[in-house]
N, CA, C and O atoms as a Tripos MOL2 file, in Angstrom:
@<TRIPOS>MOLECULE
protein
  288   287    72     0     0
PROTEIN
NO_CHARGES

@<TRIPOS>ATOM
      1 N           7.2760  -30.5760  -48.2480 N.3       1 ILE1
      2 CA          6.4090  -29.0210  -48.2150 C.3       1 ILE1
      3 C           6.0030  -28.7000  -46.8790 C.2       1 ILE1
      4 O           5.9830  -29.4610  -45.9120 O.2       1 ILE1
      5 N           5.6690  -27.4430  -46.9320 N.am      2 ALA2
      6 CA          5.1430  -27.2630  -44.9590 C.3       2 ALA2
      7 C           4.3070  -26.1910  -45.6560 C.2       2 ALA2
      8 O           4.7100  -25.1860  -46.2410 O.2       2 ALA2
      9 N           2.8110  -26.7020  -45.4310 N.am      3 ILE3
     10 CA          2.0630  -25.7260  -45.7180 C.3       3 ILE3
     11 C           1.7530  -25.3820  -44.0590 C.2       3 ILE3
     12 O           1.9870  -26.2470  -43.2150 O.2       3 ILE3
     13 N           1.0630  -23.6930  -43.5790 N.am      4 GLU4
     14 CA          0.6260  -22.9590  -42.9260 C.3       4 GLU4
     15 C          -0.6890  -22.4730  -42.6990 C.2       4 GLU4
     16 O          -1.2580  -22.0100  -43.6870 O.2       4 GLU4
     17 N          -1.4510  -22.4750  -41.3440 N.am      5 ASP5
     18 CA         -2.6010  -21.2050  -41.2110 C.3       5 ASP5
     19 C          -2.9500  -21.4720  -40.0370 C.2       5 ASP5
     20 O          -2.3370  -22.1710  -39.2310 O.2       5 ASP5
     21 N          -4.0000  -20.8990  -39.8860 N.am      6 GLN6
     22 CA         -3.8410  -20.2840  -38.6650 C.3       6 GLN6
     23 C          -5.2630  -20.3470  -38.0270 C.2       6 GLN6
     24 O          -6.2810  -20.2310  -38.7090 O.2       6 GLN6
     25 N          -5.2700  -20.5020  -36.9310 N.am      7 LEU7
     26 CA         -6.4610  -20.5450  -36.0810 C.3       7 LEU7
     27 C          -6.9960  -19.3010  -35.6590 C.2       7 LEU7
     28 O          -6.1940  -18.3760  -35.7940 O.2       7 LEU7
     29 N          -8.3010  -18.9330  -35.1040 N.am      8 PRO8
     30 CA         -8.6900  -17.5310  -34.6370 C.3       8 PRO8
     31 C          -7.8810  -17.7360  -32.9350 C.2       8 PRO8
     32 O          -7.9500  -18.8250  -32.3660 O.2       8 PRO8
     33 N          -7.2970  -16.7760  -32.4260 N.am      9 VAL9
     34 CA         -7.1860  -16.6160  -31.2270 C.3       9 VAL9
     35 C          -8.0990  -15.8830  -30.5480 C.2       9 VAL9
     36 O          -8.5390  -14.8100  -30.9590 O.2       9 VAL9
     37 N          -8.4780  -16.5230  -29.2960 N.am     10 SER10
     38 CA         -9.2080  -15.6550  -28.2000 C.3      10 SER10
     39 C          -8.8090  -15.1260  -27.0140 C.2      10 SER10
     40 O          -8.0870  -15.8040  -26.2830 O.2      10 SER10
     41 N          -9.1950  -13.8930  -26.6530 N.am     11 GLU11
     42 CA         -8.3330  -13.4880  -25.8630 C.3      11 GLU11
     43 C          -9.1330  -13.3930  -24.5310 C.2      11 GLU11
     44 O          -8.7460  -12.8370  -23.5030 O.2      11 GLU11
     45 N         -10.4280  -14.0940  -24.7470 N.am     12 ASN12
     46 CA        -11.6540  -14.1310  -23.4790 C.3      12 ASN12
     47 C         -11.5360  -15.5120  -23.1290 C.2      12 ASN12
     48 O         -11.3440  -16.3530  -24.0070 O.2      12 ASN12
     49 N         -11.6360  -15.8180  -21.9180 N.am     13 GLU13
     50 CA        -11.6020  -17.0900  -21.6360 C.3      13 GLU13
     51 C         -12.9770  -18.0240  -22.2210 C.2      13 GLU13
     52 O         -12.9360  -19.1750  -22.6570 O.2      13 GLU13
     53 N         -14.3610  -17.0010  -22.0540 N.am     14 ASP14
     54 CA        -15.4800  -17.5320  -22.4820 C.3      14 ASP14
     55 C         -15.8510  -17.6830  -23.7390 C.2      14 ASP14
     56 O         -16.9400  -18.0340  -24.1940 O.2      14 ASP14
     57 N         -14.6760  -17.3370  -24.3700 N.am     15 ILE15
     58 CA        -14.8430  -17.5840  -26.0840 C.3      15 ILE15
     59 C         -13.6720  -18.9760  -26.4510 C.2      15 ILE15
     60 O         -12.4440  -19.0010  -26.3750 O.2      15 ILE15
     61 N         -14.6960  -20.0810  -26.8750 N.am     16 GLN16
     62 CA        -13.5930  -21.1520  -27.1330 C.3      16 GLN16
     63 C         -13.3030  -21.4550  -28.3800 C.2      16 GLN16
     64 O         -14.3640  -21.6730  -28.9630 O.2      16 GLN16
     65 N         -12.1910  -21.6070  -29.2480 N.am     17 VAL17
     66 CA        -12.1170  -21.9350  -30.5460 C.3      17 VAL17
     67 C         -11.4560  -23.4430  -30.5220 C.2      17 VAL17
     68 O         -10.5650  -23.7880  -29.7460 O.2      17 VAL17
     69 N         -11.9620  -24.1300  -31.3530 N.am     18 GLU18
     70 CA        -11.5160  -25.6840  -31.3280 C.3      18 GLU18
     71 C         -11.3770  -26.0240  -32.8780 C.2      18 GLU18
     72 O         -12.0960  -25.4310  -33.6820 O.2      18 GLU18
     73 N         -10.5440  -26.8840  -33.2600 N.am     19 MET19
     74 CA        -10.6700  -27.3870  -34.7340 C.3      19 MET19
     75 C         -11.4520  -28.3080  -34.7660 C.2      19 MET19
     76 O         -11.5550  -28.9140  -33.6990 O.2      19 MET19
     77 N         -12.2250  -28.7560  -35.8190 N.am     20 LEU20
     78 CA        -12.9680  -29.5230  -36.0600 C.3      20 LEU20
     79 C         -12.4940  -31.0560  -36.2880 C.2      20 LEU20
     80 O         -11.6310  -31.4950  -37.0490 O.2      20 LEU20
     81 N         -13.2820  -31.6700  -35.4450 N.am     21 ALA21
     82 CA        -12.7040  -33.5340  -35.2000 C.3      21 ALA21
     83 C         -12.5170  -33.9780  -36.9690 C.2      21 ALA21
     84 O         -11.8580  -34.9500  -37.3390 O.2      21 ALA21
     85 N         -13.0650  -33.2690  -37.6650 N.am     22 SER22
     86 CA        -12.4970  -34.0170  -39.2450 C.3      22 SER22
     87 C         -11.6210  -33.2130  -39.8700 C.2      22 SER22
     88 O         -11.6430  -33.1530  -41.1000 O.2      22 SER22
     89 N         -10.6930  -32.4540  -39.1100 N.am     23 ALA23
     90 CA         -9.9090  -31.7140  -39.4380 C.3      23 ALA23
     91 C          -8.6750  -32.6940  -39.5760 C.2      23 ALA23
     92 O          -8.6820  -33.7090  -38.8790 O.2      23 ALA23
     93 N          -7.7060  -32.4750  -40.3570 N.am     24 THR24
     94 CA         -6.2710  -33.2180  -40.4040 C.3      24 THR24
     95 C          -5.2760  -32.3380  -39.5390 C.2      24 THR24
     96 O          -5.0660  -31.1290  -39.6430 O.2      24 THR24
     97 N          -4.6910  -33.2940  -38.6170 N.am     25 PRO25
     98 CA         -3.7420  -33.1530  -37.3650 C.3      25 PRO25
     99 C          -2.8800  -32.6240  -37.5450 C.2      25 PRO25
    100 O          -1.9770  -33.3940  -37.8710 O.2      25 PRO25
    101 N          -2.4260  -31.0880  -37.5080 N.am     26 PRO26
    102 CA         -0.8930  -30.4610  -37.7720 C.3      26 PRO26
    103 C          -0.0130  -31.5100  -37.2040 C.2      26 PRO26
    104 O          -0.2400  -32.4690  -36.4670 O.2      26 PRO26
    105 N           1.2820  -30.9460  -37.8840 N.am     27 THR27
    106 CA          2.6700  -31.5580  -37.5390 C.3      27 THR27
    107 C           2.8690  -30.5760  -36.5080 C.2      27 THR27
    108 O           3.3390  -31.0120  -35.4570 O.2      27 THR27
    109 N           2.6320  -29.4260  -36.5700 N.am     28 ALA28
    110 CA          3.0850  -28.3610  -35.2820 C.3      28 ALA28
    111 C           2.0280  -27.2260  -35.0070 C.2      28 ALA28
    112 O           1.1510  -26.9440  -35.8230 O.2      28 ALA28
    113 N           2.1460  -26.7390  -34.0660 N.am     29 THR29
    114 CA          1.2690  -25.9560  -33.5500 C.3      29 THR29
    115 C           1.8660  -25.1480  -33.0540 C.2      29 THR29
    116 O           3.0250  -25.3700  -32.7060 O.2      29 THR29
    117 N           1.1740  -23.7460  -32.8250 N.am     30 ASN30
    118 CA          2.0610  -22.4580  -32.4850 C.3      30 ASN30
    119 C           3.6500  -22.3130  -33.0550 C.2      30 ASN30
    120 O           4.6710  -21.9660  -32.4600 O.2      30 ASN30
    121 N           3.4420  -22.6970  -34.3570 N.am     31 VAL31
    122 CA          4.9980  -22.4500  -35.1110 C.3      31 VAL31
    123 C           5.4960  -21.0520  -34.8900 C.2      31 VAL31
    124 O           4.7290  -20.1060  -34.7110 O.2      31 VAL31
    125 N           6.9110  -20.9410  -34.9090 N.am     32 ARG32
    126 CA          7.7360  -19.9690  -34.1260 C.3      32 ARG32
    127 C           6.7410  -19.2060  -33.5160 C.2      32 ARG32
    128 O           6.1010  -18.2660  -33.9870 O.2      32 ARG32
    129 N           6.6830  -19.7510  -32.3450 N.am     33 ASP33
    130 CA          5.9200  -19.1190  -31.2720 C.3      33 ASP33
    131 C           4.9530  -18.1910  -31.7040 C.2      33 ASP33
    132 O           4.8730  -17.1040  -31.1340 O.2      33 ASP33
    133 N           4.2230  -18.4760  -32.6200 N.am     34 ARG34
    134 CA          2.9740  -17.5930  -32.9660 C.3      34 ARG34
    135 C           1.9870  -18.1450  -32.5340 C.2      34 ARG34
    136 O           1.9590  -19.3560  -32.7540 O.2      34 ARG34
    137 N           1.0610  -17.6850  -31.9380 N.am     35 ARG35
    138 CA         -0.1460  -18.5340  -31.3760 C.3      35 ARG35
    139 C          -1.0640  -18.6960  -32.0910 C.2      35 ARG35
    140 O          -1.5500  -17.6050  -32.3870 O.2      35 ARG35
    141 N          -1.6460  -19.6360  -32.6050 N.am     36 GLY36
    142 CA         -2.7960  -20.3300  -33.5180 C.3      36 GLY36
    143 C          -2.1780  -20.8120  -34.7050 C.2      36 GLY36
    144 O          -2.7210  -21.6320  -35.4470 O.2      36 GLY36
    145 N          -0.8210  -20.2190  -34.9390 N.am     37 VAL37
    146 CA         -0.0690  -20.9020  -36.3370 C.3      37 VAL37
    147 C           0.1440  -22.4500  -36.2730 C.2      37 VAL37
    148 O           0.8120  -23.1150  -35.4810 O.2      37 VAL37
    149 N          -0.6710  -22.8490  -37.4120 N.am     38 LEU38
    150 CA         -0.3990  -24.1600  -37.4850 C.3      38 LEU38
    151 C           0.0520  -24.6690  -38.6300 C.2      38 LEU38
    152 O          -0.2410  -24.1610  -39.7120 O.2      38 LEU38
    153 N           1.0640  -26.0760  -38.4740 N.am     39 GLU39
    154 CA          1.5090  -26.5860  -39.6700 C.3      39 GLU39
    155 C           1.3750  -27.8400  -40.2320 C.2      39 GLU39
    156 O           1.0080  -28.8370  -39.6110 O.2      39 GLU39
    157 N           1.7100  -27.7930  -41.5650 N.am     40 TRP40
    158 CA          1.2270  -29.3590  -41.7010 C.3      40 TRP40
    159 C           2.5810  -29.8090  -42.7800 C.2      40 TRP40
    160 O           2.6160  -29.3170  -43.9080 O.2      40 TRP40
    161 N           3.5080  -30.6390  -42.3820 N.am     41 ALA41
    162 CA          4.9530  -30.5340  -43.4010 C.3      41 ALA41
    163 C           4.8710  -32.3370  -43.9820 C.2      41 ALA41
    164 O           4.2240  -33.1080  -43.2730 O.2      41 ALA41
    165 N           5.2950  -32.6780  -44.7810 N.am     42 PHE42
    166 CA          5.6810  -33.6880  -45.2190 C.3      42 PHE42
    167 C           6.2030  -33.7840  -46.7440 C.2      42 PHE42
    168 O           6.0360  -32.8800  -47.5630 O.2      42 PHE42
    169 N           6.8810  -35.0470  -47.0200 N.am     43 GLU43
    170 CA          7.6540  -35.0000  -48.4290 C.3      43 GLU43
    171 C           6.5650  -35.3720  -49.2680 C.2      43 GLU43
    172 O           5.5420  -35.8600  -48.7870 O.2      43 GLU43
    173 N           6.7170  -35.1670  -50.5360 N.am     44 ALA44
    174 CA          5.9350  -35.2150  -51.2880 C.3      44 ALA44
    175 C           6.8440  -35.7820  -53.0150 C.2      44 ALA44
    176 O           7.9480  -35.4210  -53.4240 O.2      44 ALA44
    177 N           6.0100  -36.5850  -53.5580 N.am     45 LYS45
    178 CA          6.6870  -37.4050  -54.7900 C.3      45 LYS45
    179 C           6.1320  -36.5020  -55.7830 C.2      45 LYS45
    180 O           5.2070  -35.7470  -55.4870 O.2      45 LYS45
    181 N           6.6540  -36.5370  -56.9670 N.am     46 PRO46
    182 CA          6.2550  -35.7610  -57.9550 C.3      46 PRO46
    183 C           4.7060  -36.6430  -58.5680 C.2      46 PRO46
    184 O           4.5240  -37.8520  -58.7170 O.2      46 PRO46
    185 N           3.7710  -35.4760  -58.8210 N.am     47 GLY47
    186 CA          2.1470  -36.0970  -58.8240 C.3      47 GLY47
    187 C           1.7310  -36.4110  -58.2380 C.2      47 GLY47
    188 O           0.6340  -36.8780  -58.5440 O.2      47 GLY47
    189 N           2.1680  -36.4770  -56.8250 N.am     48 GLU48
    190 CA          1.4290  -36.8290  -55.5760 C.3      48 GLU48
    191 C           0.3370  -35.7190  -55.1910 C.2      48 GLU48
    192 O           0.4830  -34.4960  -55.2070 O.2      48 GLU48
    193 N          -0.7010  -36.4030  -54.8680 N.am     49 VAL49
    194 CA         -1.8630  -35.3350  -54.1930 C.3      49 VAL49
    195 C          -2.2140  -35.9100  -52.7820 C.2      49 VAL49
    196 O          -2.4670  -37.0280  -52.3310 O.2      49 VAL49
    197 N          -2.1030  -34.4840  -52.2290 N.am     50 ARG50
    198 CA         -2.7970  -34.8980  -50.7660 C.3      50 ARG50
    199 C          -3.3310  -34.0400  -50.3110 C.2      50 ARG50
    200 O          -3.0760  -32.8900  -50.6680 O.2      50 ARG50
    201 N          -4.3310  -34.3430  -49.2880 N.am     51 ASP51
    202 CA         -5.5490  -33.5830  -49.0920 C.3      51 ASP51
    203 C          -5.3230  -33.1660  -47.2610 C.2      51 ASP51
    204 O          -5.0940  -33.9720  -46.3590 O.2      51 ASP51
    205 N          -5.4780  -31.7130  -47.1510 N.am     52 ILE52
    206 CA         -5.4660  -31.6620  -45.5960 C.3      52 ILE52
    207 C          -6.7110  -30.8150  -45.6280 C.2      52 ILE52
    208 O          -6.8720  -29.8980  -46.4330 O.2      52 ILE52
    209 N          -7.7010  -31.2220  -44.5820 N.am     53 ALA53
    210 CA         -8.6850  -30.3730  -44.1400 C.3      53 ALA53
    211 C          -8.7070  -30.1160  -43.1130 C.2      53 ALA53
    212 O          -8.4290  -30.8750  -42.1840 O.2      53 ALA53
    213 N          -9.1720  -28.5460  -43.0080 N.am     54 PHE54
    214 CA         -9.0850  -27.8120  -42.0340 C.3      54 PHE54
    215 C         -10.1270  -26.9170  -41.9690 C.2      54 PHE54
    216 O         -10.6200  -26.3450  -42.9410 O.2      54 PHE54
    217 N         -10.5340  -26.7720  -40.5650 N.am     55 GLY55
    218 CA        -11.7800  -26.3380  -40.0650 C.3      55 GLY55
    219 C         -11.8580  -25.9510  -38.4180 C.2      55 GLY55
    220 O         -11.5410  -26.6730  -37.4720 O.2      55 GLY55
    221 N         -12.3930  -24.5560  -38.3930 N.am     56 TRP56
    222 CA        -12.4220  -24.4070  -36.9370 C.3      56 TRP56
    223 C         -13.8330  -24.1310  -36.4430 C.2      56 TRP56
    224 O         -14.7230  -24.2380  -37.2870 O.2      56 TRP56
    225 N         -14.1160  -23.8500  -35.4120 N.am     57 ARG57
    226 CA        -15.4470  -23.6820  -34.4960 C.3      57 ARG57
    227 C         -15.4070  -22.3360  -33.2860 C.2      57 ARG57
    228 O         -14.5880  -22.3790  -32.3670 O.2      57 ARG57
    229 N         -16.0950  -21.5240  -33.3870 N.am     58 VAL58
    230 CA        -15.6710  -20.5160  -31.9950 C.3      58 VAL58
    231 C         -17.0920  -20.9480  -31.4000 C.2      58 VAL58
    232 O         -17.9890  -21.2080  -32.2030 O.2      58 VAL58
    233 N         -17.3050  -21.0260  -30.1850 N.am     59 ARG59
    234 CA        -18.0020  -21.0930  -29.3070 C.3      59 ARG59
    235 C         -18.0880  -19.8620  -28.2850 C.2      59 ARG59
    236 O         -17.0290  -19.2780  -28.0610 O.2      59 ARG59
    237 N         -19.0780  -19.4800  -27.7400 N.am     60 TRP60
    238 CA        -19.1850  -18.4580  -26.8140 C.3      60 TRP60
    239 C         -20.7670  -18.4310  -25.9540 C.2      60 TRP60
    240 O         -21.7570  -18.7790  -26.5980 O.2      60 TRP60
    241 N         -20.9060  -18.0670  -24.7090 N.am     61 PRO61
    242 CA        -22.4480  -17.8340  -24.0020 C.3      61 PRO61
    243 C         -23.3320  -17.5240  -24.8730 C.2      61 PRO61
    244 O         -22.6690  -17.0940  -25.8170 O.2      61 PRO61
    245 N         -24.3190  -17.4780  -25.1220 N.am     62 LYS62
    246 CA        -25.5130  -17.0340  -25.6680 C.3      62 LYS62
    247 C         -25.8570  -15.5510  -25.4000 C.2      62 LYS62
    248 O         -26.4200  -14.7280  -26.1220 O.2      62 LYS62
    249 N         -25.3370  -15.4480  -24.1100 N.am     63 ASP63
    250 CA        -25.8360  -13.7730  -23.6840 C.3      63 ASP63
    251 C         -25.0030  -12.8820  -23.8460 C.2      63 ASP63
    252 O         -25.2900  -11.7670  -23.4130 O.2      63 ASP63
    253 N         -23.4920  -13.1250  -24.6320 N.am     64 LYS64
    254 CA        -22.2790  -12.6590  -24.6500 C.3      64 LYS64
    255 C         -22.7010  -12.3240  -26.5600 C.2      64 LYS64
    256 O         -23.3300  -13.1420  -27.2310 O.2      64 LYS64
    257 N         -22.2140  -11.0610  -27.0810 N.am     65 GLY65
    258 CA        -22.1170  -10.5570  -28.2610 C.3      65 GLY65
    259 C         -20.4210  -11.1280  -28.5650 C.2      65 GLY65
    260 O         -19.6070  -11.4890  -27.7160 O.2      65 GLY65
    261 N         -20.2910  -11.0770  -29.6770 N.am     66 VAL66
    262 CA        -18.7750  -11.6910  -30.5920 C.3      66 VAL66
    263 C         -18.7450  -10.6100  -31.6680 C.2      66 VAL66
    264 O         -19.6270  -10.4660  -32.5140 O.2      66 VAL66
    265 N         -17.7130   -9.9120  -31.5630 N.am     67 ILE67
    266 CA        -17.3360   -9.0420  -32.6640 C.3      67 ILE67
    267 C         -15.4650   -9.7040  -33.1870 C.2      67 ILE67
    268 O         -14.4310   -9.7770  -32.5230 O.2      67 ILE67
    269 N         -15.7760  -10.0670  -34.6370 N.am     68 MET68
    270 CA        -14.0620  -10.6550  -34.9730 C.3      68 MET68
    271 C         -13.5710   -9.8410  -35.9270 C.2      68 MET68
    272 O         -13.9070   -9.4640  -37.0500 O.2      68 MET68
    273 N         -12.3610   -9.6110  -34.8970 N.am     69 ILE69
    274 CA        -11.3160   -8.6980  -35.5740 C.3      69 ILE69
    275 C         -10.2710   -9.0440  -36.2480 C.2      69 ILE69
    276 O          -9.1600   -9.1760  -35.7350 O.2      69 ILE69
    277 N         -10.5530   -9.2410  -37.5800 N.am     70 PRO70
    278 CA         -8.9490   -9.1180  -38.0490 C.3      70 PRO70
    279 C          -7.6600   -9.0630  -37.5780 C.2      70 PRO70
    280 O          -7.6140   -8.2810  -36.6290 O.2      70 PRO70
    281 N          -6.4730   -9.6090  -37.8570 N.am     71 SER71
    282 CA         -5.6220   -9.4520  -37.1040 C.3      71 SER71
    283 C          -4.2850   -8.7830  -37.7820 C.2      71 SER71
    284 O          -3.9570   -9.5550  -38.6830 O.2      71 SER71
    285 N          -3.4490   -7.7670  -37.7370 N.am     72 GLY72
    286 CA         -2.5770   -7.5570  -38.8740 C.3      72 GLY72
    287 C          -2.3060   -5.9960  -38.4460 C.2      72 GLY72
    288 O          -1.5690   -5.2870  -39.1310 O.2      72 GLY72
@<TRIPOS>BOND
     1     1     2 1
     2     2     3 1
     3     3     4 2
     4     3     5 am
     5     5     6 1
     6     6     7 1
     7     7     8 2
     8     7     9 am
     9     9    10 1
    10    10    11 1
    11    11    12 2
    12    11    13 am
    13    13    14 1
    14    14    15 1
    15    15    16 2
    16    15    17 am
    17    17    18 1
    18    18    19 1
    19    19    20 2
    20    19    21 am
    21    21    22 1
    22    22    23 1
    23    23    24 2
    24    23    25 am
    25    25    26 1
    26    26    27 1
    27    27    28 2
    28    27    29 am
    29    29    30 1
    30    30    31 1
    31    31    32 2
    32    31    33 am
    33    33    34 1
    34    34    35 1
    35    35    36 2
    36    35    37 am
    37    37    38 1
    38    38    39 1
    39    39    40 2
    40    39    41 am
    41    41    42 1
    42    42    43 1
    43    43    44 2
    44    43    45 am
    45    45    46 1
    46    46    47 1
    47    47    48 2
    48    47    49 am
    49    49    50 1
    50    50    51 1
    51    51    52 2
    52    51    53 am
    53    53    54 1
    54    54    55 1
    55    55    56 2
    56    55    57 am
    57    57    58 1
    58    58    59 1
    59    59    60 2
    60    59    61 am
    61    61    62 1
    62    62    63 1
    63    63    64 2
    64    63    65 am
    65    65    66 1
    66    66    67 1
    67    67    68 2
    68    67    69 am
    69    69    70 1
    70    70    71 1
    71    71    72 2
    72    71    73 am
    73    73    74 1
    74    74    75 1
    75    75    76 2
    76    75    77 am
    77    77    78 1
    78    78    79 1
    79    79    80 2
    80    79    81 am
    81    81    82 1
    82    82    83 1
    83    83    84 2
    84    83    85 am
    85    85    86 1
    86    86    87 1
    87    87    88 2
    88    87    89 am
    89    89    90 1
    90    90    91 1
    91    91    92 2
    92    91    93 am
    93    93    94 1
    94    94    95 1
    95    95    96 2
    96    95    97 am
    97    97    98 1
    98    98    99 1
    99    99   100 2
   100    99   101 am
   101   101   102 1
   102   102   103 1
   103   103   104 2
   104   103   105 am
   105   105   106 1
   106   106   107 1
   107   107   108 2
   108   107   109 am
   109   109   110 1
   110   110   111 1
   111   111   112 2
   112   111   113 am
   113   113   114 1
   114   114   115 1
   115   115   116 2
   116   115   117 am
   117   117   118 1
   118   118   119 1
   119   119   120 2
   120   119   121 am
   121   121   122 1
   122   122   123 1
   123   123   124 2
   124   123   125 am
   125   125   126 1
   126   126   127 1
   127   127   128 2
   128   127   129 am
   129   129   130 1
   130   130   131 1
   131   131   132 2
   132   131   133 am
   133   133   134 1
   134   134   135 1
   135   135   136 2
   136   135   137 am
   137   137   138 1
   138   138   139 1
   139   139   140 2
   140   139   141 am
   141   141   142 1
   142   142   143 1
   143   143   144 2
   144   143   145 am
   145   145   146 1
   146   146   147 1
   147   147   148 2
   148   147   149 am
   149   149   150 1
   150   150   151 1
   151   151   152 2
   152   151   153 am
   153   153   154 1
   154   154   155 1
   155   155   156 2
   156   155   157 am
   157   157   158 1
   158   158   159 1
   159   159   160 2
   160   159   161 am
   161   161   162 1
   162   162   163 1
   163   163   164 2
   164   163   165 am
   165   165   166 1
   166   166   167 1
   167   167   168 2
   168   167   169 am
   169   169   170 1
   170   170   171 1
   171   171   172 2
   172   171   173 am
   173   173   174 1
   174   174   175 1
   175   175   176 2
   176   175   177 am
   177   177   178 1
   178   178   179 1
   179   179   180 2
   180   179   181 am
   181   181   182 1
   182   182   183 1
   183   183   184 2
   184   183   185 am
   185   185   186 1
   186   186   187 1
   187   187   188 2
   188   187   189 am
   189   189   190 1
   190   190   191 1
   191   191   192 2
   192   191   193 am
   193   193   194 1
   194   194   195 1
   195   195   196 2
   196   195   197 am
   197   197   198 1
   198   198   199 1
   199   199   200 2
   200   199   201 am
   201   201   202 1
   202   202   203 1
   203   203   204 2
   204   203   205 am
   205   205   206 1
   206   206   207 1
   207   207   208 2
   208   207   209 am
   209   209   210 1
   210   210   211 1
   211   211   212 2
   212   211   213 am
   213   213   214 1
   214   214   215 1
   215   215   216 2
   216   215   217 am
   217   217   218 1
   218   218   219 1
   219   219   220 2
   220   219   221 am
   221   221   222 1
   222   222   223 1
   223   223   224 2
   224   223   225 am
   225   225   226 1
   226   226   227 1
   227   227   228 2
   228   227   229 am
   229   229   230 1
   230   230   231 1
   231   231   232 2
   232   231   233 am
   233   233   234 1
   234   234   235 1
   235   235   236 2
   236   235   237 am
   237   237   238 1
   238   238   239 1
   239   239   240 2
   240   239   241 am
   241   241   242 1
   242   242   243 1
   243   243   244 2
   244   243   245 am
   245   245   246 1
   246   246   247 1
   247   247   248 2
   248   247   249 am
   249   249   250 1
   250   250   251 1
   251   251   252 2
   252   251   253 am
   253   253   254 1
   254   254   255 1
   255   255   256 2
   256   255   257 am
   257   257   258 1
   258   258   259 1
   259   259   260 2
   260   259   261 am
   261   261   262 1
   262   262   263 1
   263   263   264 2
   264   263   265 am
   265   265   266 1
   266   266   267 1
   267   267   268 2
   268   267   269 am
   269   269   270 1
   270   270   271 1
   271   271   272 2
   272   271   273 am
   273   273   274 1
   274   274   275 1
   275   275   276 2
   276   275   277 am
   277   277   278 1
   278   278   279 1
   279   279   280 2
   280   279   281 am
   281   281   282 1
   282   282   283 1
   283   283   284 2
   284   283   285 am
   285   285   286 1
   286   286   287 1
   287   287   288 2
@<TRIPOS>SUBSTRUCTURE
     1 ILE1         2 RESIDUE 1 A ILE
     2 ALA2         6 RESIDUE 1 A ALA
     3 ILE3        10 RESIDUE 1 A ILE
     4 GLU4        14 RESIDUE 1 A GLU
     5 ASP5        18 RESIDUE 1 A ASP
     6 GLN6        22 RESIDUE 1 A GLN
     7 LEU7        26 RESIDUE 1 A LEU
     8 PRO8        30 RESIDUE 1 A PRO
     9 VAL9        34 RESIDUE 1 A VAL
    10 SER10       38 RESIDUE 1 A SER
    11 GLU11       42 RESIDUE 1 A GLU
    12 ASN12       46 RESIDUE 1 A ASN
    13 GLU13       50 RESIDUE 1 A GLU
    14 ASP14       54 RESIDUE 1 A ASP
    15 ILE15       58 RESIDUE 1 A ILE
    16 GLN16       62 RESIDUE 1 A GLN
    17 VAL17       66 RESIDUE 1 A VAL
    18 GLU18       70 RESIDUE 1 A GLU
    19 MET19       74 RESIDUE 1 A MET
    20 LEU20       78 RESIDUE 1 A LEU
    21 ALA21       82 RESIDUE 1 A ALA
    22 SER22       86 RESIDUE 1 A SER
    23 ALA23       90 RESIDUE 1 A ALA
    24 THR24       94 RESIDUE 1 A THR
    25 PRO25       98 RESIDUE 1 A PRO
    26 PRO26      102 RESIDUE 1 A PRO
    27 THR27      106 RESIDUE 1 A THR
    28 ALA28      110 RESIDUE 1 A ALA
    29 THR29      114 RESIDUE 1 A THR
    30 ASN30      118 RESIDUE 1 A ASN
    31 VAL31      122 RESIDUE 1 A VAL
    32 ARG32      126 RESIDUE 1 A ARG
    33 ASP33      130 RESIDUE 1 A ASP
    34 ARG34      134 RESIDUE 1 A ARG
    35 ARG35      138 RESIDUE 1 A ARG
    36 GLY36      142 RESIDUE 1 A GLY
    37 VAL37      146 RESIDUE 1 A VAL
    38 LEU38      150 RESIDUE 1 A LEU
    39 GLU39      154 RESIDUE 1 A GLU
    40 TRP40      158 RESIDUE 1 A TRP
    41 ALA41      162 RESIDUE 1 A ALA
    42 PHE42      166 RESIDUE 1 A PHE
    43 GLU43      170 RESIDUE 1 A GLU
    44 ALA44      174 RESIDUE 1 A ALA
    45 LYS45      178 RESIDUE 1 A LYS
    46 PRO46      182 RESIDUE 1 A PRO
    47 GLY47      186 RESIDUE 1 A GLY
    48 GLU48      190 RESIDUE 1 A GLU
    49 VAL49      194 RESIDUE 1 A VAL
    50 ARG50      198 RESIDUE 1 A ARG
    51 ASP51      202 RESIDUE 1 A ASP
    52 ILE52      206 RESIDUE 1 A ILE
    53 ALA53      210 RESIDUE 1 A ALA
    54 PHE54      214 RESIDUE 1 A PHE
    55 GLY55      218 RESIDUE 1 A GLY
    56 TRP56      222 RESIDUE 1 A TRP
    57 ARG57      226 RESIDUE 1 A ARG
    58 VAL58      230 RESIDUE 1 A VAL
    59 ARG59      234 RESIDUE 1 A ARG
    60 TRP60      238 RESIDUE 1 A TRP
    61 PRO61      242 RESIDUE 1 A PRO
    62 LYS62      246 RESIDUE 1 A LYS
    63 ASP63      250 RESIDUE 1 A ASP
    64 LYS64      254 RESIDUE 1 A LYS
    65 GLY65      258 RESIDUE 1 A GLY
    66 VAL66      262 RESIDUE 1 A VAL
    67 ILE67      266 RESIDUE 1 A ILE
    68 MET68      270 RESIDUE 1 A MET
    69 ILE69      274 RESIDUE 1 A ILE
    70 PRO70      278 RESIDUE 1 A PRO
    71 SER71      282 RESIDUE 1 A SER
    72 GLY72      286 RESIDUE 1 A GLY
């Protein structure tokens, strides 16, 4: 099974995006050369349950405003 998700990607060096320490580490990053795309891949047996924790944080200087724009 392969599960993909995406971190926000900053185009500004003052804006930092980081995965939370409690997140499950991905098995691959920048999947298919797409920045911020993460993948968790594993073998699963019938009836097996797996939990994947995923979260991120965005930090920026207090004196700057940020507008988040969806990609696409």
